[in-house]
Wavefront OBJ file of the C-alpha trace (Angstrom):
o trace
v 193.041 61.960 45.285
v 192.530 61.645 41.513
v 188.884 62.563 41.914
v 189.812 65.554 44.068
v 192.288 66.797 41.466
v 189.748 66.237 38.704
v 187.218 68.308 40.635
v 189.862 71.001 41.175
v 190.592 71.267 37.452
v 186.919 71.000 36.457
v 185.916 73.857 38.752
v 188.504 76.183 37.239
v 187.501 75.149 33.733
v 183.893 76.029 34.574
v 185.014 79.408 35.942
v 186.867 80.070 32.688
v 183.866 78.969 30.617
v 181.570 81.242 32.651
v 183.908 84.200 32.108
v 184.056 83.473 28.373
v 180.264 83.274 28.075
v 179.881 86.485 30.096
v 182.404 88.191 27.823
v 180.515 86.963 24.755
v 177.246 88.325 26.189
v 178.803 91.724 26.955
v 180.419 91.717 23.491
v 177.059 91.291 21.775
v 175.305 93.772 24.076
v 178.004 96.373 23.458
v 177.607 95.965 19.684
v 173.860 96.434 20.040
v 173.590 99.267 22.578
v 174.349 102.933 22.092
v 172.803 106.158 20.764
v 172.042 104.192 17.591
v 170.498 100.999 18.973
v 170.642 97.920 16.755
v 168.614 94.765 17.511
v 170.710 91.713 18.361
v 169.367 89.835 15.358
v 170.614 92.570 13.050
v 173.990 92.601 14.832
v 174.387 88.859 14.185
v 173.380 89.317 10.550
v 175.923 92.103 10.046
v 178.689 90.052 11.696
v 178.091 86.985 9.529
v 176.898 88.464 6.230
v 178.413 91.963 6.268
v 175.107 93.811 6.004
v 174.881 97.270 4.493
v 174.056 100.879 5.254
v 174.192 102.480 8.677
v 174.097 99.190 10.560
v 177.241 97.940 8.831
v 178.988 101.261 9.483
v 178.093 101.332 13.172
v 178.767 97.658 13.928
v 181.851 96.898 11.817
v 183.563 100.269 11.504
v 182.780 102.010 14.805
v 181.856 99.588 17.586
v 183.677 96.375 16.669
v 187.233 97.835 16.571
v 186.546 99.541 19.905
v 185.296 96.354 21.573
v 188.167 94.264 20.204
v 190.556 96.889 21.587
v 188.824 96.583 24.969
v 189.309 92.808 24.937
v 192.999 93.089 24.025
v 193.797 95.914 26.440
v 191.887 94.313 29.315
v 193.467 90.900 28.737
v 196.953 92.435 28.496
v 196.540 94.367 31.731
v 195.031 91.381 33.548
v 197.932 89.105 32.620
v 200.554 91.782 33.300
v 199.130 92.456 36.755
v 198.935 88.754 37.637
v 202.545 88.121 36.617
v 203.951 91.159 38.416
v 202.077 90.289 41.597
v 203.563 86.792 41.417
v 207.170 87.673 40.712
v 207.202 90.611 43.141
v 205.023 88.812 45.727
v 202.958 91.939 46.264
v 199.183 92.124 45.589
v 199.492 95.879 44.933
v 202.061 95.447 42.155
v 200.765 96.379 38.705
v 202.418 97.922 35.643
v 200.936 101.258 36.703
v 202.567 101.195 40.127
v 205.821 100.636 38.194
v 205.476 104.054 36.530
v 204.239 102.872 33.134
v 201.187 105.134 32.905
v 202.967 108.243 34.174
v 205.881 107.564 31.838
v 203.466 107.313 28.914
v 201.775 110.565 29.929
v 205.128 112.346 30.009
v 206.098 110.949 26.601
v 202.796 111.985 25.010
v 202.989 115.476 26.561
v 206.550 115.877 25.327
v 205.543 114.885 21.787
v 202.716 117.431 21.793
v 204.815 120.342 23.045
v 207.588 119.462 20.556
v 205.184 119.845 17.661
v 202.988 116.763 17.207
v 200.043 118.231 15.328
v 196.646 118.861 16.835
v 193.553 120.664 15.664
v 190.457 122.080 17.349
v 187.211 121.146 15.596
v 183.729 121.773 17.025
v 185.186 122.159 20.487
v 187.057 118.823 20.314
v 190.803 118.177 20.142
v 192.081 115.952 17.325
v 195.699 114.800 17.043
v 196.750 115.197 13.407
v 199.931 113.153 13.904
v 198.833 110.519 16.424
v 201.650 108.060 15.712
v 204.274 110.537 16.879
v 202.382 110.762 20.166
v 202.060 106.964 20.275
v 205.805 106.504 19.761
v 206.757 109.021 22.446
v 204.160 107.569 24.833
v 205.544 104.064 24.325
v 209.125 105.212 24.856
v 208.130 107.086 28.008
v 206.226 104.092 29.357
v 208.927 101.516 28.701
v 211.748 103.806 29.900
v 210.302 103.835 33.420
v 210.570 100.063 33.613
v 213.999 99.920 31.959
v 215.445 102.256 34.599
v 214.012 100.066 37.369
v 215.313 96.873 35.755
v 218.795 98.333 35.317
v 218.842 99.301 38.978
v 217.544 95.869 39.945
v 220.275 94.205 37.881
v 223.115 96.375 39.132
v 222.092 96.584 42.778
v 220.261 93.246 43.159
v 217.083 94.919 44.374
v 214.593 92.869 46.360
v 210.965 92.565 45.151
v 209.932 95.171 47.732
v 212.640 97.569 46.536
v 211.522 97.126 42.914
v 207.975 98.195 43.849
v 209.316 101.225 45.755
v 211.525 102.124 42.778
v 208.375 102.065 40.645
v 206.669 104.499 43.006
v 209.718 106.772 42.780
v 209.675 106.643 38.966
v 205.969 107.472 38.973
v 206.647 110.564 41.091
v 209.497 111.607 38.780
v 207.361 111.360 35.649
v 204.483 113.212 37.311
v 206.902 116.061 38.034
v 208.292 116.006 34.474
v 204.763 116.036 33.015
v 203.813 118.999 35.204
v 206.926 120.824 34.008
v 206.042 120.223 30.356
v 202.447 121.307 30.926
v 203.599 124.481 32.647
v 205.228 125.657 29.391
v 202.349 124.514 27.137
v 199.822 126.872 25.615
v 196.081 126.341 26.033
v 195.620 124.162 22.969
v 198.674 122.049 23.767
v 197.467 121.587 27.322
v 194.026 120.584 26.059
v 195.623 118.031 23.726
v 197.657 116.583 26.617
v 194.595 116.249 28.822
v 192.621 114.740 25.930
v 195.302 112.105 25.384
v 195.452 111.213 29.075
v 191.792 110.147 29.044
v 191.679 106.443 28.284
v 189.628 106.060 25.117
v 189.175 102.754 23.295
v 187.576 104.557 20.335
v 191.052 105.631 19.194
v 192.034 102.078 18.269
v 192.002 101.074 14.596
v 192.299 97.606 13.111
v 196.004 98.205 12.490
v 196.569 99.092 16.128
v 194.462 96.151 17.263
v 196.678 93.880 15.177
v 199.822 95.211 16.882
v 198.257 94.754 20.314
v 197.049 91.246 19.427
v 200.487 90.100 18.254
v 202.194 91.595 21.319
v 199.684 90.027 23.701
v 199.797 86.586 22.040
v 203.594 86.340 22.193
v 203.847 87.558 25.796
v 200.898 85.432 26.942
v 202.494 82.329 25.388
v 205.785 83.034 27.187
v 204.093 83.530 30.558
v 201.987 80.401 30.119
v 205.126 78.380 29.408
v 206.606 79.820 32.624
v 203.534 79.078 34.744
v 205.405 76.585 36.938
v 208.202 79.113 37.530
v 205.584 81.620 38.611
v 204.071 79.119 41.020
v 207.507 78.490 42.510
v 208.302 82.206 42.788
v 205.250 82.848 44.964
v 206.714 80.487 47.591
v 209.908 82.534 47.985
v 213.235 82.931 46.239
v 214.952 80.087 48.102
v 212.284 77.543 47.215
v 212.260 78.756 43.591
v 216.039 78.288 43.360
v 215.802 74.854 44.960
v 213.585 73.625 42.094
v 215.868 75.055 39.427
v 214.303 78.472 38.738
v 216.695 81.336 38.027
v 214.417 83.655 39.960
v 216.408 86.862 39.448
v 216.461 86.416 35.666
v 212.813 85.374 35.443
v 211.752 88.303 37.637
v 213.523 90.782 35.358
v 212.152 89.208 32.168
v 208.640 88.960 33.603
v 208.685 92.576 34.770
v 209.924 93.790 31.386
v 207.374 91.809 29.355
v 204.523 92.894 31.654
v 205.565 96.509 31.199
v 205.999 95.973 27.451
v 202.458 94.785 26.719
v 201.072 97.486 29.013
v 203.178 100.131 27.258
v 201.866 99.035 23.855
v 198.254 99.297 24.982
v 198.675 102.595 26.861
v 200.442 104.152 23.884
v 197.436 103.414 21.656
v 194.450 104.025 23.953
v 195.743 106.277 26.747
v 195.777 105.717 30.478
v 193.336 103.106 31.809
v 194.145 102.143 35.363
v 193.356 99.410 37.879
v 192.377 96.583 35.492
v 195.704 94.919 36.272
v 194.840 95.127 39.968
v 191.175 94.087 39.968
v 191.250 91.209 37.459
v 193.999 89.008 38.960
v 192.943 89.712 42.550
v 189.315 88.759 41.853
v 190.472 85.550 40.145
v 192.683 84.664 43.115
v 189.679 84.985 45.405
v 187.539 82.802 43.135
v 189.996 80.265 41.701
v 193.121 80.426 43.876
v 196.690 81.365 43.054
v 197.707 78.498 40.750
v 199.264 80.248 37.737
v 198.328 77.399 35.400
v 194.794 78.769 35.675
v 195.366 82.287 36.994
v 197.049 83.534 33.803
v 194.199 82.682 31.363
v 191.510 83.527 33.925
v 193.087 86.962 34.568
v 193.103 87.588 30.815
v 189.406 86.746 30.537
v 188.511 88.750 33.651
v 190.482 91.787 32.463
v 188.792 91.685 29.060
v 185.348 91.305 30.646
v 185.941 94.164 33.100
v 187.191 96.623 30.499
v 184.569 95.890 27.831
v 181.838 96.156 30.496
v 183.293 99.428 31.827
v 183.534 100.858 28.312
v 179.932 99.897 27.579
v 178.815 101.674 30.755
v 180.957 104.689 29.819
v 179.210 104.891 26.434
v 175.708 104.587 27.870
v 175.729 106.421 31.195
v 175.563 109.934 29.678
v 174.606 108.951 26.131
v 175.082 110.328 23.498
v 178.283 111.593 25.159
v 181.057 109.153 26.059
v 182.721 109.202 29.455
v 186.417 108.267 29.502
v 186.549 104.577 30.386
v 189.411 105.323 32.787
v 186.922 107.147 35.019
v 184.801 104.000 35.377
v 187.784 101.724 36.056
v 189.122 104.173 38.646
v 185.790 104.109 40.499
v 186.131 100.319 40.623
v 189.854 100.228 41.310
v 190.281 102.780 44.077
v 188.172 100.852 46.647
v 189.937 97.621 45.627
v 193.342 99.215 46.162
v 192.339 100.517 49.601
v 190.898 97.113 50.534
v 194.128 95.339 49.605
v 196.201 97.890 51.465
v 194.115 97.512 54.631
v 194.215 93.723 54.291
v 198.008 93.742 53.991
v 198.323 95.947 57.078
v 195.964 93.682 58.982
v 198.294 90.717 58.436
v 201.229 92.446 60.144
l 1 2 3 4 5 6 7 8 9 10 11 12 13 14 15 16 17 18 19 20 21 22 23 24 25 26 27 28 29 30 31 32 33 34 35 36 37 38 39 40 41 42 43 44 45 46 47 48 49 50 51 52 53 54 55 56 57 58 59 60 61 62 63 64 65 66 67 68 69 70 71 72 73 74 75 76 77 78 79 80 81 82 83 84 85 86 87 88 89 90 91 92 93 94 95 96 97 98 99 100 101 102 103 104 105 106 107 108 109 110 111 112 113 114 115 116 117 118 119 120 121 122 123 124 125 126 127 128 129 130 131 132 133 134 135 136 137 138 139 140 141 142 143 144 145 146 147 148 149 150 151 152 153 154 155 156 157 158 159 160 161 162 163 164 165 166 167 168 169 170 171 172 173 174 175 176 177 178 179 180 181 182 183 184 185 186 187 188 189 190 191 192 193 194 195 196 197 198 199 200 201 202 203 204 205 206 207 208 209 210 211 212 213 214 215 216 217 218 219 220 221 222 223 224 225 226 227 228 229 230 231 232 233 234 235 236 237 238 239 240 241 242 243 244 245 246 247 248 249 250 251 252 253 254 255 256 257 258 259 260 261 262 263 264 265 266 267 268 269 270 271 272 273 274 275 276 277 278 279 280 281 282 283 284 285 286 287 288 289 290 291 292 293 294 295 296 297 298 299 300 301 302 303 304 305 306 307 308 309 310 311 312 313 314 315 316 317 318 319 320 321 322 323 324 325 326 327 328 329 330 331 332 333 334 335 336 337 338 339 340 341 342 343 344 345 346
């Protein structure tokens, strides 16, 4: 039995190590590849000695903040999706099915139509007061979840009802966004559409710091609650029988998952499906034990998003595709597969 458990742990450690090495390889490749290609040896030299000239500018000031943002955003979404799917016992549950992305889109659109500055330069839209848009986007994103949690607290909603409430909030914010866009002029509408495209290039070191602190604190909390998450997947009655206050933990877990997603969406725009693909792929490979699923989902989410962003930068180089387009191409088939699989079990 001890040998079997040792093999069980060792296999998951090797999966985590493989994901980390793959992420490191994609990290280095992403720093090297692009319209201005830099040999890997020069990338290493710039990282460790600082370098100078164009190589330093491209590696440290342009590509590195973007890649670090991809790691943080992907890891945040992977963990948030894994936790929500556990507490709500639904493989389709992600922060985005809870209305977070549509709430952020409404908040950003509202900020723009209320006067957040934007300029048109060489055919491109630039937000001259991006932090106003970030603040409104965050408030819109988190408000969707707060409404659901208040309803869940007052009416003791079941996990299934919480997911359906999220779908309803998503529909409400889509309607509110359409209403705001209807009254926008052409430039305002262009700025709204520009913001809605997920773009890791927007992230600065200051924003990466905020995302890193938010992710670290929430990740630490979820990792401490890994046994509660394992119990919750077996049903509310079993969770209560081992001392878990499942209603409280479900509300806290849902809020914190939405919080770290709201922080990332506010800074980089809407990037969907990472919170669906990463935890589901790790469940298929490593099982549903949250002692391992939480860190593995973080690594898988980071790897998926950095890889998708690298493809988005290269596929029509020197132009950049929105990374949300790539993740949606990956996520839509996964969503349909899970939906068909759930129906097949009935």
